[in-house]
All heavy atoms as a GROMACS GRO file, in nm:
protein
  485
    1MET      N    1  11.506   7.340   1.535
    1MET     CA    2  11.401   7.439   1.550
    1MET      C    3  11.301   7.381   1.647
    1MET      O    4  11.251   7.269   1.623
    1MET     CB    5  11.337   7.468   1.409
    1MET     CG    6  11.213   7.548   1.423
    1MET     SD    7  11.139   7.598   1.267
    1MET     CE    8  11.090   7.429   1.201
    2SER      N    9  11.274   7.456   1.746
    2SER     CA   10  11.172   7.421   1.859
    2SER      C   11  11.048   7.484   1.823
    2SER      O   12  11.034   7.602   1.789
    2SER     CB   13  11.229   7.462   1.976
    2SER     OG   14  11.130   7.437   2.086
    3LEU      N   15  10.932   7.404   1.814
    3LEU     CA   16  10.802   7.453   1.789
    3LEU      C   17  10.720   7.470   1.917
    3LEU      O   18  10.736   7.402   2.013
    3LEU     CB   19  10.729   7.361   1.698
    3LEU     CG   20  10.776   7.342   1.557
    3LEU    CD1   21  10.706   7.240   1.477
    3LEU    CD2   22  10.791   7.475   1.480
    4MET      N   23  10.635   7.577   1.910
    4MET     CA   24  10.559   7.622   2.030
    4MET      C   25  10.416   7.613   1.981
    4MET      O   26  10.384   7.659   1.873
    4MET     CB   27  10.587   7.754   2.076
    4MET     CG   28  10.728   7.771   2.126
    4MET     SD   29  10.766   7.942   2.165
    4MET     CE   30  10.676   7.962   2.317
    5ASN      N   31  10.325   7.560   2.067
    5ASN     CA   32  10.178   7.564   2.027
    5ASN      C   33  10.125   7.703   2.076
    5ASN      O   34  10.189   7.785   2.136
    5ASN     CB   35  10.105   7.442   2.089
    5ASN     CG   36  10.102   7.443   2.234
    5ASN    OD1   37  10.114   7.546   2.307
    5ASN    ND2   38  10.107   7.319   2.292
    6VAL      N   39   9.995   7.720   2.048
    6VAL     CA   40   9.920   7.847   2.074
    6VAL      C   41   9.927   7.876   2.221
    6VAL      O   42   9.961   7.991   2.256
    6VAL     CB   43   9.778   7.839   2.027
    6VAL    CG1   44   9.710   7.964   2.075
    6VAL    CG2   45   9.778   7.830   1.873
    7SER      N   46   9.904   7.780   2.313
    7SER     CA   47   9.904   7.813   2.455
    7SER      C   48  10.043   7.846   2.503
    7SER      O   49  10.057   7.933   2.590
    7SER     CB   50   9.844   7.695   2.527
    7SER     OG   51   9.924   7.573   2.515
    8GLU      N   52  10.143   7.782   2.458
    8GLU     CA   53  10.285   7.814   2.493
    8GLU      C   54  10.327   7.960   2.453
    8GLU      O   55  10.382   8.031   2.526
    8GLU     CB   56  10.381   7.713   2.438
    8GLU     CG   57  10.368   7.576   2.498
    8GLU     CD   58  10.448   7.472   2.422
    8GLU    OE1   59  10.477   7.483   2.306
    8GLU    OE2   60  10.482   7.369   2.484
    9VAL      N   61  10.284   7.995   2.328
    9VAL     CA   62  10.316   8.125   2.281
    9VAL      C   63  10.238   8.237   2.361
    9VAL      O   64  10.288   8.328   2.397
    9VAL     CB   65  10.277   8.140   2.133
    9VAL    CG1   66  10.287   8.283   2.078
    9VAL    CG2   67  10.365   8.044   2.049
   10ALA      N   68  10.112   8.205   2.391
   10ALA     CA   69  10.028   8.294   2.469
   10ALA      C   70  10.095   8.322   2.608
   10ALA      O   71  10.100   8.427   2.656
   10ALA     CB   72   9.887   8.246   2.484
   11GLU      N   73  10.139   8.212   2.671
   11GLU     CA   74  10.204   8.222   2.795
   11GLU      C   75  10.333   8.301   2.792
   11GLU      O   76  10.365   8.396   2.867
   11GLU     CB   77  10.227   8.083   2.861
   11GLU     CG   78  10.288   8.089   2.994
   11GLU     CD   79  10.311   7.946   3.055
   11GLU    OE1   80  10.241   7.856   3.020
   11GLU    OE2   81  10.408   7.940   3.129
   12TYR      N   82  10.411   8.274   2.694
   12TYR     CA   83  10.539   8.344   2.672
   12TYR      C   84  10.515   8.492   2.648
   12TYR      O   85  10.594   8.580   2.698
   12TYR     CB   86  10.614   8.283   2.553
   12TYR     CG   87  10.752   8.344   2.526
   12TYR    CD1   88  10.860   8.322   2.612
   12TYR    CD2   89  10.770   8.429   2.422
   12TYR    CE1   90  10.983   8.376   2.588
   12TYR    CE2   91  10.890   8.492   2.393
   12TYR     CZ   92  10.997   8.459   2.477
   12TYR     OH   93  11.115   8.515   2.451
   13LEU      N   94  10.420   8.530   2.570
   13LEU     CA   95  10.394   8.667   2.537
   13LEU      C   96  10.308   8.736   2.640
   13LEU      O   97  10.299   8.858   2.644
   13LEU     CB   98  10.326   8.677   2.391
   13LEU     CG   99  10.393   8.635   2.286
   13LEU    CD1  100  10.312   8.642   2.159
   13LEU    CD2  101  10.528   8.705   2.264
   14GLY      N  102  10.246   8.659   2.728
   14GLY     CA  103  10.159   8.719   2.831
   14GLY      C  104  10.026   8.767   2.778
   14GLY      O  105   9.981   8.872   2.824
   15VAL      N  106   9.974   8.699   2.676
   15VAL     CA  107   9.845   8.734   2.618
   15VAL      C  108   9.748   8.613   2.614
   15VAL      O  109   9.793   8.499   2.653
   15VAL     CB  110   9.866   8.793   2.475
   15VAL    CG1  111   9.946   8.917   2.474
   15VAL    CG2  112   9.920   8.679   2.382
   16GLN      N  113   9.625   8.631   2.578
   16GLN     CA  114   9.531   8.525   2.563
   16GLN      C  115   9.552   8.454   2.439
   16GLN      O  116   9.608   8.500   2.343
   16GLN     CB  117   9.391   8.580   2.570
   16GLN     CG  118   9.354   8.641   2.698
   16GLN     CD  119   9.206   8.695   2.700
   16GLN    OE1  120   9.146   8.689   2.593
   16GLN    NE2  121   9.165   8.747   2.811
   17GLU      N  122   9.514   8.324   2.440
   17GLU     CA  123   9.529   8.241   2.311
   17GLU      C  124   9.460   8.295   2.193
   17GLU      O  125   9.514   8.284   2.089
   17GLU     CB  126   9.477   8.097   2.344
   17GLU     CG  127   9.561   8.026   2.449
   17GLU     CD  128   9.517   7.879   2.473
   17GLU    OE1  129   9.447   7.828   2.385
   17GLU    OE2  130   9.556   7.831   2.574
   18ILE      N  131   9.347   8.361   2.210
   18ILE     CA  132   9.277   8.418   2.098
   18ILE      C  133   9.358   8.523   2.033
   18ILE      O  134   9.351   8.546   1.914
   18ILE     CB  135   9.133   8.468   2.146
   18ILE    CG1  136   9.047   8.502   2.023
   18ILE    CG2  137   9.142   8.590   2.234
   18ILE    CD1  138   8.992   8.380   1.956
   19ARG      N  139   9.437   8.594   2.116
   19ARG     CA  140   9.529   8.702   2.054
   19ARG      C  141   9.636   8.636   1.968
   19ARG      O  142   9.664   8.690   1.866
   19ARG     CB  143   9.587   8.776   2.168
   19ARG     CG  144   9.685   8.881   2.131
   19ARG     CD  145   9.614   9.011   2.087
   19ARG     NE  146   9.699   9.112   2.045
   19ARG     CZ  147   9.751   9.215   2.115
   19ARG    NH1  148   9.711   9.221   2.243
   19ARG    NH2  149   9.840   9.304   2.066
   20VAL      N  150   9.687   8.519   2.013
   20VAL     CA  151   9.788   8.460   1.934
   20VAL      C  152   9.728   8.406   1.798
   20VAL      O  153   9.786   8.426   1.695
   20VAL     CB  154   9.850   8.339   2.005
   20VAL    CG1  155   9.946   8.259   1.922
   20VAL    CG2  156   9.916   8.390   2.133
   21GLU      N  157   9.607   8.354   1.807
   21GLU     CA  158   9.550   8.305   1.687
   21GLU      C  159   9.517   8.424   1.593
   21GLU      O  160   9.529   8.407   1.471
   21GLU     CB  161   9.412   8.230   1.718
   21GLU     CG  162   9.442   8.102   1.794
   21GLU     CD  163   9.318   8.034   1.844
   21GLU    OE1  164   9.210   8.091   1.835
   21GLU    OE2  165   9.328   7.924   1.889
   22ARG      N  166   9.480   8.542   1.646
   22ARG     CA  167   9.456   8.655   1.566
   22ARG      C  168   9.590   8.709   1.496
   22ARG      O  169   9.590   8.748   1.382
   22ARG     CB  170   9.390   8.763   1.640
   22ARG     CG  171   9.349   8.884   1.552
   22ARG     CD  172   9.284   8.997   1.631
   22ARG     NE  173   9.389   9.056   1.709
   22ARG     CZ  174   9.368   9.160   1.782
   22ARG    NH1  175   9.252   9.218   1.791
   22ARG    NH2  176   9.473   9.220   1.849
   23LEU      N  177   9.693   8.711   1.578
   23LEU     CA  178   9.825   8.748   1.522
   23LEU      C  179   9.865   8.656   1.402
   23LEU      O  180   9.911   8.698   1.299
   23LEU     CB  181   9.936   8.741   1.630
   23LEU     CG  182   9.931   8.848   1.736
   23LEU    CD1  183  10.027   8.812   1.852
   23LEU    CD2  184   9.948   8.979   1.686
   24GLU      N  185   9.831   8.528   1.409
   24GLU     CA  186   9.869   8.436   1.308
   24GLU      C  187   9.778   8.461   1.190
   24GLU      O  188   9.816   8.461   1.070
   24GLU     CB  189   9.850   8.288   1.352
   24GLU     CG  190   9.908   8.186   1.264
   24GLU     CD  191   9.812   8.128   1.163
   24GLU    OE1  192   9.691   8.132   1.179
   24GLU    OE2  193   9.857   8.086   1.058
   25ARG      N  194   9.649   8.485   1.215
   25ARG     CA  195   9.557   8.505   1.106
   25ARG      C  196   9.589   8.635   1.031
   25ARG      O  197   9.574   8.643   0.906
   25ARG     CB  198   9.406   8.517   1.160
   25ARG     CG  199   9.301   8.508   1.062
   25ARG     CD  200   9.161   8.498   1.134
   25ARG     NE  201   9.140   8.591   1.243
   25ARG     CZ  202   9.127   8.554   1.369
   25ARG    NH1  203   9.138   8.428   1.413
   25ARG    NH2  204   9.102   8.644   1.457
   26GLU      N  205   9.642   8.738   1.092
   26GLU     CA  206   9.677   8.861   1.035
   26GLU      C  207   9.812   8.868   0.985
   26GLU      O  208   9.871   8.968   0.940
   26GLU     CB  209   9.656   8.980   1.143
   26GLU     CG  210   9.510   8.995   1.174
   26GLU     CD  211   9.497   9.097   1.283
   26GLU    OE1  212   9.601   9.145   1.340
   26GLU    OE2  213   9.375   9.130   1.315
   27SER      N  214   9.882   8.742   0.985
   27SER     CA  215  10.020   8.722   0.933
   27SER      C  216  10.120   8.812   1.004
   27SER      O  217  10.217   8.852   0.954
   27SER     CB  218  10.031   8.755   0.785
   27SER     OG  219   9.946   8.665   0.721
   28LEU      N  220  10.102   8.839   1.137
   28LEU     CA  221  10.196   8.912   1.212
   28LEU      C  222  10.288   8.816   1.288
   28LEU      O  223  10.398   8.863   1.324
   28LEU     CB  224  10.129   8.998   1.312
   28LEU     CG  225  10.042   9.111   1.258
   28LEU    CD1  226   9.959   9.189   1.362
   28LEU    CD2  227  10.127   9.210   1.179
   29LEU      N  228  10.242   8.695   1.306
   29LEU     CA  229  10.323   8.589   1.356
   29LEU      C  230  10.290   8.470   1.273
   29LEU      O  231  10.177   8.419   1.265
   29LEU     CB  232  10.279   8.568   1.506
   29LEU     CG  233  10.365   8.476   1.595
   29LEU    CD1  234  10.512   8.527   1.596
   29LEU    CD2  235  10.306   8.474   1.738
   30ILE      N  236  10.396   8.423   1.204
   30ILE     CA  237  10.372   8.323   1.103
   30ILE      C  238  10.396   8.172   1.158
   30ILE      O  239  10.494   8.146   1.214
   30ILE     CB  240  10.480   8.332   0.984
   30ILE    CG1  241  10.466   8.484   0.931
   30ILE    CG2  242  10.450   8.240   0.875
   30ILE    CD1  243  10.339   8.516   0.867
   31ALA      N  244  10.296   8.091   1.137
   31ALA     CA  245  10.301   7.955   1.182
   31ALA      C  246  10.389   7.872   1.087
   31ALA      O  247  10.379   7.892   0.962
   31ALA     CB  248  10.165   7.890   1.188
   32LYS      N  249  10.471   7.787   1.137
   32LYS     CA  250  10.558   7.700   1.054
   32LYS      C  251  10.479   7.574   1.001
   32LYS      O  252  10.510   7.529   0.899
   32LYS     CB  253  10.679   7.655   1.132
   32LYS     CG  254  10.779   7.768   1.174
   32LYS     CD  255  10.836   7.821   1.049
   32LYS     CE  256  10.935   7.925   1.076
   32LYS     NZ  257  10.992   7.998   0.958
   33GLU      N  258  10.386   7.540   1.084
   33GLU     CA  259  10.302   7.410   1.043
   33GLU      C  260  10.184   7.407   1.140
   33GLU      O  261  10.161   7.488   1.222
   33GLU     CB  262  10.386   7.285   1.053
   33GLU     CG  263  10.445   7.253   1.191
   33GLU     CD  264  10.537   7.130   1.177
   33GLU    OE1  265  10.649   7.141   1.131
   33GLU    OE2  266  10.490   7.030   1.228
   34LYS      N  267  10.098   7.311   1.104
   34LYS     CA  268   9.979   7.292   1.183
   34LYS      C  269   9.987   7.152   1.264
   34LYS      O  270  10.052   7.063   1.217
   34LYS     CB  271   9.850   7.283   1.098
   34LYS     CG  272   9.831   7.404   1.010
   34LYS     CD  273   9.765   7.512   1.091
   34LYS     CE  274   9.732   7.633   1.006
   34LYS     NZ  275   9.640   7.727   1.064
   35ASP      N  276   9.927   7.150   1.383
   35ASP     CA  277   9.926   7.023   1.456
   35ASP      C  278   9.815   6.939   1.409
   35ASP      O  279   9.740   6.967   1.316
   35ASP     CB  280   9.922   7.050   1.603
   35ASP     CG  281   9.791   7.111   1.654
   35ASP    OD1  282   9.697   7.127   1.573
   35ASP    OD2  283   9.790   7.144   1.768
   36GLY      N  284   9.788   6.823   1.478
   36GLY     CA  285   9.682   6.732   1.445
   36GLY      C  286   9.548   6.788   1.447
   36GLY      O  287   9.450   6.733   1.387
   37ASN      N  288   9.531   6.891   1.535
   37ASN     CA  289   9.396   6.956   1.545
   37ASN      C  290   9.378   7.086   1.461
   37ASN      O  291   9.290   7.165   1.488
   37ASN     CB  292   9.381   6.990   1.688
   37ASN     CG  293   9.361   6.874   1.781
   37ASN    OD1  294   9.314   6.765   1.744
   37ASN    ND2  295   9.415   6.882   1.899
   38ASP      N  296   9.474   7.096   1.360
   38ASP     CA  297   9.479   7.205   1.270
   38ASP      C  298   9.503   7.349   1.337
   38ASP      O  299   9.461   7.446   1.296
   38ASP     CB  300   9.348   7.221   1.187
   38ASP     CG  301   9.367   7.289   1.055
   38ASP    OD1  302   9.475   7.276   0.996
   38ASP    OD2  303   9.274   7.368   1.012
   39LYS      N  304   9.576   7.340   1.453
   39LYS     CA  305   9.615   7.461   1.531
   39LYS      C  306   9.758   7.493   1.486
   39LYS      O  307   9.834   7.401   1.462
   39LYS     CB  308   9.609   7.433   1.674
   39LYS     CG  309   9.473   7.411   1.732
   39LYS     CD  310   9.405   7.541   1.741
   39LYS     CE  311   9.265   7.521   1.812
   39LYS     NZ  312   9.198   7.646   1.837
   40PRO      N  313   9.788   7.618   1.474
   40PRO     CA  314   9.921   7.659   1.434
   40PRO      C  315  10.031   7.621   1.533
   40PRO      O  316  10.008   7.629   1.658
   40PRO     CB  317   9.915   7.809   1.416
   40PRO     CG  318   9.792   7.853   1.496
   40PRO     CD  319   9.698   7.731   1.504
   41LEU      N  320  10.151   7.595   1.475
   41LEU     CA  321  10.273   7.581   1.555
   41LEU      C  322  10.370   7.685   1.511
   41LEU      O  323  10.388   7.700   1.392
   41LEU     CB  324  10.328   7.434   1.541
   41LEU     CG  325  10.234   7.321   1.584
   41LEU    CD1  326  10.293   7.184   1.545
   41LEU    CD2  327  10.221   7.333   1.738
   42PHE      N  328  10.438   7.745   1.608
   42PHE     CA  329  10.530   7.856   1.574
   42PHE      C  330  10.670   7.822   1.615
   42PHE      O  331  10.698   7.757   1.718
   42PHE     CB  332  10.489   7.973   1.651
   42PHE     CG  333  10.350   8.020   1.630
   42PHE    CD1  334  10.247   7.969   1.712
   42PHE    CD2  335  10.314   8.101   1.526
   42PHE    CE1  336  10.119   8.007   1.689
   42PHE    CE2  337  10.187   8.143   1.501
   42PHE     CZ  338  10.090   8.094   1.580
   43ALA      N  339  10.768   7.860   1.538
   43ALA     CA  340  10.910   7.846   1.574
   43ALA      C  341  10.945   7.936   1.685
   43ALA      O  342  10.906   8.053   1.693
   43ALA     CB  343  10.999   7.882   1.446
   44ARG      N  344  11.010   7.879   1.793
   44ARG     CA  345  11.048   7.958   1.914
   44ARG      C  346  11.124   8.087   1.873
   44ARG      O  347  11.107   8.194   1.925
   44ARG     CB  348  11.128   7.871   2.002
   44ARG     CG  349  11.169   7.948   2.130
   44ARG     CD  350  11.236   7.860   2.223
   44ARG     NE  351  11.144   7.758   2.284
   44ARG     CZ  352  11.057   7.775   2.373
   44ARG    NH1  353  11.044   7.898   2.425
   44ARG    NH2  354  10.981   7.672   2.415
   45GLU      N  355  11.211   8.076   1.779
   45GLU     CA  356  11.292   8.192   1.726
   45GLU      C  357  11.206   8.303   1.682
   45GLU      O  358  11.228   8.420   1.703
   45GLU     CB  359  11.396   8.150   1.631
   45GLU     CG  360  11.493   8.043   1.681
   45GLU     CD  361  11.442   7.907   1.673
   45GLU    OE1  362  11.345   7.880   1.604
   45GLU    OE2  363  11.499   7.822   1.747
   46ASP      N  364  11.100   8.268   1.602
   46ASP     CA  365  11.015   8.369   1.546
   46ASP      C  366  10.933   8.436   1.658
   46ASP      O  367  10.913   8.563   1.658
   46ASP     CB  368  10.920   8.307   1.454
   46ASP     CG  369  10.989   8.259   1.318
   46ASP    OD1  370  11.099   8.297   1.296
   46ASP    OD2  371  10.920   8.186   1.246
   47VAL      N  372  10.889   8.360   1.756
   47VAL     CA  373  10.813   8.418   1.870
   47VAL      C  374  10.904   8.516   1.953
   47VAL      O  375  10.857   8.621   1.987
   47VAL     CB  376  10.751   8.308   1.952
   47VAL    CG1  377  10.689   8.362   2.080
   47VAL    CG2  378  10.660   8.214   1.874
   48GLU      N  379  11.025   8.472   1.972
   48GLU     CA  380  11.119   8.562   2.047
   48GLU      C  381  11.141   8.691   1.969
   48GLU      O  382  11.146   8.794   2.027
   48GLU     CB  383  11.248   8.492   2.073
   48GLU     CG  384  11.231   8.378   2.171
   48GLU     CD  385  11.350   8.282   2.179
   48GLU    OE1  386  11.451   8.299   2.096
   48GLU    OE2  387  11.352   8.200   2.265
   49ARG      N  388  11.163   8.680   1.841
   49ARG     CA  389  11.183   8.801   1.757
   49ARG      C  390  11.065   8.899   1.758
   49ARG      O  391  11.075   9.010   1.777
   49ARG     CB  392  11.223   8.761   1.616
   49ARG     CG  393  11.368   8.722   1.598
   49ARG     CD  394  11.411   8.723   1.453
   49ARG     NE  395  11.338   8.631   1.374
   49ARG     CZ  396  11.380   8.507   1.359
   49ARG    NH1  397  11.494   8.464   1.402
   49ARG    NH2  398  11.305   8.429   1.284
   50TYR      N  399  10.938   8.826   1.748
   50TYR     CA  400  10.811   8.902   1.756
   50TYR      C  401  10.805   8.986   1.884
   50TYR      O  402  10.778   9.100   1.888
   50TYR     CB  403  10.697   8.822   1.733
   50TYR     CG  404  10.572   8.900   1.750
   50TYR    CD1  405  10.523   8.985   1.647
   50TYR    CD2  406  10.500   8.900   1.870
   50TYR    CE1  407  10.406   9.050   1.666
   50TYR    CE2  408  10.384   8.968   1.885
   50TYR     CZ  409  10.346   9.048   1.785
   50TYR     OH  410  10.226   9.124   1.808
   51LYS      N  411  10.835   8.913   1.999
   51LYS     CA  412  10.827   8.975   2.126
   51LYS      C  413  10.924   9.096   2.135
   51LYS      O  414  10.881   9.204   2.190
   51LYS     CB  415  10.852   8.879   2.242
   51LYS     CG  416  10.835   8.934   2.378
   51LYS     CD  417  10.847   8.833   2.485
   51LYS     CE  418  10.823   8.887   2.622
   51LYS     NZ  419  10.838   8.795   2.732
   52GLN      N  420  11.048   9.079   2.093
   52GLN     CA  421  11.148   9.183   2.097
   52GLN      C  422  11.100   9.307   2.014
   52GLN      O  423  11.105   9.417   2.062
   52GLN     CB  424  11.278   9.135   2.042
   52GLN     CG  425  11.347   9.042   2.132
   52GLN     CD  426  11.470   8.975   2.078
   52GLN    OE1  427  11.500   9.003   1.959
   52GLN    NE2  428  11.533   8.893   2.147
   53LEU      N  429  11.045   9.276   1.896
   53LEU     CA  430  10.995   9.390   1.812
   53LEU      C  431  10.879   9.459   1.875
   53LEU      O  432  10.879   9.585   1.874
   53LEU     CB  433  10.959   9.335   1.672
   53LEU     CG  434  10.890   9.438   1.576
   53LEU    CD1  435  10.992   9.546   1.540
   53LEU    CD2  436  10.844   9.362   1.448
   54ALA      N  437  10.782   9.381   1.922
   54ALA     CA  438  10.663   9.440   1.983
   54ALA      C  439  10.705   9.532   2.110
   54ALA      O  440  10.645   9.633   2.126
   54ALA     CB  441  10.566   9.336   2.032
   55GLU      N  442  10.795   9.486   2.182
   55GLU     CA  443  10.846   9.564   2.302
   55GLU      C  444  10.907   9.690   2.260
   55GLU      O  445  10.892   9.799   2.325
   55GLU     CB  446  10.945   9.480   2.388
   55GLU     CG  447  10.867   9.372   2.461
   55GLU     CD  448  10.964   9.275   2.535
   55GLU    OE1  449  11.086   9.277   2.513
   55GLU    OE2  450  10.911   9.202   2.621
   56ARG      N  451  10.988   9.692   2.154
   56ARG     CA  452  11.050   9.810   2.101
   56ARG      C  453  10.944   9.910   2.043
   56ARG      O  454  10.967  10.030   2.054
   56ARG     CB  455  11.152   9.777   1.998
   56ARG     CG  456  11.279   9.727   2.044
   56ARG     CD  457  11.385   9.718   1.942
   56ARG     NE  458  11.332   9.621   1.834
   56ARG     CZ  459  11.410   9.562   1.752
   56ARG    NH1  460  11.538   9.575   1.760
   56ARG    NH2  461  11.363   9.487   1.656
   57LEU      N  462  10.839   9.858   1.999
   57LEU     CA  463  10.733   9.941   1.936
   57LEU      C  464  10.629   9.986   2.045
   57LEU      O  465  10.534  10.056   2.008
   57LEU     CB  466  10.663   9.868   1.828
   57LEU     CG  467  10.741   9.838   1.707
   57LEU    CD1  468  10.663   9.753   1.603
   57LEU    CD2  469  10.790   9.964   1.636
   58GLY      N  470  10.648   9.946   2.176
   58GLY     CA  471  10.556   9.997   2.276
   58GLY      C  472  10.468   9.890   2.341
   58GLY      O  473  10.380   9.925   2.414
   59GLY      N  474  10.488   9.763   2.309
   59GLY     CA  475  10.412   9.664   2.382
   59GLY      C  476  10.337   9.570   2.286
   59GLY      O  477  10.322   9.601   2.170
   60ILE      N  478  10.297   9.462   2.346
   60ILE     CA  479  10.229   9.363   2.263
   60ILE      C  480  10.075   9.389   2.252
   60ILE      O  481  10.010   9.422   2.348
   60ILE     CB  482  10.250   9.222   2.313
   60ILE    CG1  483  10.406   9.192   2.302
   60ILE    CG2  484  10.168   9.117   2.249
   60ILE    CD1  485  10.448   9.057   2.360
   0.00000   0.00000   0.00000
């Protein structure tokens, strides 16, 4: 399992980092663990699935 930090997820999804943090806070994108700075880390597979679902629903 490959983990992505907030900035990597934001770049992959094409959104701002604050948006990624909000998605995590609202449990729309679930963090697998936290890094040393208490920032969420996401599984690459989960981020890819979220992007596919968001695109089918009309965009992120």
